[in-house]
Each structure stands twice: as C-alpha cells, then as structure tokens.
N, C-alpha and C positions, 0 to 999 in steps of 0.2 A: 577267789570268787569267779564263777564261770564267765566267758566271753559273752558279752550281750548280743543279742540278733539284731540286726538292721531294724531302726523303729520305722514303720509305715503310718502314713497317717490314714488310717482306716477307723470307722466307727466301732465302737466296741461291739454293737449288735452282729455286725459284719464278721468282725475277727471271730467272735464266738462261734457263730455258725459255721464257720471254716473249721474252727477246732473241733466242734462236734463231729464233724466227718472224718477226722484224722483217724488214720489206722498206722502211722509211722512205727511205732513200737511193736506192732503187731506183724506187719508186713515187712518192714525194712528197718530192724532195730539197728542201732547205732553202737549200744553199749550192751553187750551180754546177748542172753537168749531172749526170743521173742516174749512178748507179754503172754501169760499162760491161760487167758481167758479173752473172749471177743471184747474191743475196746467199747467203753462207754463213757467218752470225756464229760466231764461234769464241771460247770462253771455257771457263775451267776453275776450279774451286774448291768449297769447302764451307763450312757455318758454323764447322767446327773447323780451318780452314787457320790455320798460323801465319806462314807466309812467302807474301808475294804478289810476283810478277813483274808490275810496271806497265810494259807495253811499247808498242810503236808501233801495228802493225797486221800481220796474217798476210801472208806472202808468198805467192808462187805454189805452193808445195809444200805449204804448210798449207792453202791453199785446196782443192787437189785431194784431200787426204787428210781433211782436218777435225780435224788435230791440230797444236797450235802447235809452233812451233821444230823441224819436222821437216826440217831442212836443215843445210848447214854452220854457219849463225849459232848454230842449237841445239847443235850438238856444241862450238863454242867456249864458249857460255854455261854448259853444263854443266861443262865443265873450269874455268870461272872460278869456279863456286859449288861445285866439289867434289862434284858429285851425278851418281849413275848415272841412267839412263833411268828405272828403276823408281821412285826416290825423286822425280824430277823431275815425272813424271806421276800421282803419288799426290794426288788432289784432295782427300783428307782432310787433307793437309799443306801443300799447295802450291796457291795460287791464281795464274792468270794472267790478267790483265784489261787487255787491251789498249786503247789510246786509241781506235782504230775496230776493230770486232769483224770487219769483213769486209775482204778483200783489196781494195785501193782502185784496182786497175788501174795501167798503166806508164804513164810519162810518155814523151816523145818520145825520149829517151836510152836509154830500156829500163830505167829505175830505177822504183822502187816511187813512186807518188803519195802525198801526205800522207795520214794517217788521215783519215777522213771526220768533219767537226766534229760533224755531228747526233747521230753515235753517243755521243761522250762527254757532250754535253750533255743527251741523253735517257736515258741508263743509268748513267752512271758513279756518281753519288752513291748510286743504289739498289743497284747491286751492293757497293759498300762498306759500305753498312749492314747488308749480310747477312753481313759479315766481322768478327764482333766480337771474334775472339780473336787477330788479327792482331798479331805482334809485331815484323815487320820488313817493310818496302816496298821494293823495289829498283826505283827509277825509272830506265828505259832510255830514252835518247834525249830530244832537246830537248822534244817536244811532252808527253811524261809529266812532264818536269821542271818545264814551266811550269805545268803542271795542279797538281801536288802542292806545289810550292815558289813559284811565281810567277816572274816574267821576272827573269833574273839578269844583271848586267852582266858581258860577256864570253862570253854564250852558253853552249852546252854545255860548252866548256873551262872556262870560269870557274866553272861550277856544280860539275863533278867535281873541280876542284882544291880546292874548299871542302868536300870531303867529311868531313873529320874534325869541321869546325865543324857541319856540317848533322846528321851521325850523334848528336853530343853534345847537341842541341838537346833541351829536355825536351817531347818529345811522345810520344804513343802513338797508333798504332805509330810505332817509329822509321822513318827514312828515310834511304836511301843511294843517292847518285846514280851511274850506270854509263854509260859510252857504249855505243852499239848494237855488239853482236857482230859486226856484218856485216864480211866481207872488203872492204868499200869504206873501212873505217876502219883498215886496215892501216898506212896512212900517219900516221893520227893516233896509233896505239899506239907505232909508231918514235918519233915525235917527244915523246913523253911517257912515257919509260921508268918513272917514278915510279908509274904505274899499275899495273905489273906487280910493283915491287918492294916499294911501300908499301901500295897499296890492296888488291891481291889477297889477301895473307894475312890481313888484317882481314876482308875480304869472307867468306872461306871459314870463319873463326871464327865469324862473325856468323851466317851460314847454319846452321852445325852447332848453334849454340845455340838458334836459332829452330826448327830440325827436331827437336831433342830435347825 
C-alpha cells in the first residue's frame, strides 16, 4: 500500500479546486514520462457526501467532457447502483474520487494506461479528509482496492469474492469492492455469475441506504 500523504484539515471544495489546477504529472512527473496530454483533473464531491465511488481514472470521453463516467461504463455502473444520472451526479450526496484524476493516456493496445501514481500520493488523503460524512465507499478496480484494502491474495477476483467479509468489517466508512464496469470485463462477469446474483442486490440496497 502506498505511503499516505499528510492529512490537512481542508474543506473538500478547497482541495478539489487546487487539484483541478494541478499539473504535477505533466510538468514535474515523479514516475515515468510526462502525461501525454494536457491535464484535466476530474473529481466530484462535497463535505455532505454519503457515498463515494473510488474509481480508477477518467477515460477518453470523461477527459473531453470534464465529467466522470460519461461513457458506457458509466451507464453500466449506474445500473449496478440503481441510480439515475441526477442522483449519480449529485455532488452533495455522491463523491467520485479516482485514483488518478486525469486521463492517463492510451497504451500500445489502445487501452487506458494505469492511473498516475503521483495523483493518489499527492491528493487522495487530503480529499478523503474533506469527506467526513461518508457511509460507504465503493472501491472499483485493483488500484483503488489496493489503496483502500491493501494487496489481496488472488488479485481483484479474490478481493471482490471476499465482499461479504469486507463489508462486515467494523470500519467507518464501510467498504465494498467491485470490478470495473468496463466492457473489457464482460468475460469476467460471465465467469463469475455470483456477482450479479449475490452481490448486486446487496450493492443496490447499501447504496439506497447511504443515499437516504
């Protein structure tokens, strides 16, 4: 698990405003080459948010629009959660805090690169310090799961398979691990039907509770 940055007592809106002006991975990268395009950090939330979606990094469409999950992955995620767009993008109730706030660029195969490590190490602890009312964090994908839960034997599948145990742990806010809703995970979803039959009903009930 990466070393946490020092937690500052800053309001979420203040931290998010400074994050949106960040150019670290473009102008002074710590890990590897500079970000291949102009930064456009994307984050959503407020001090009153009860639900947090801890995601990976914005995709190409989110980079163009400046709005998270404006793609088929977002459609599937909202279906999983049982939320319409109005509720999903209500920053007073839903925070969206990716591991990397900027689109990381594409790899040689046309897929998204991993989230930039500089972002989480520089901003993540401070952002969460500004979310005092969170009831539930949905950790999506292996990078967010490693940050919030530590490395798990069996990788993403092993972590998501332990969802009951993780949700029942006596922590606040509570945490529930999910796979990424990308179409690239269609094969994973077919191979693990328990996700739809067992986990999704609990997920929707927990989201409804947090949103209430």
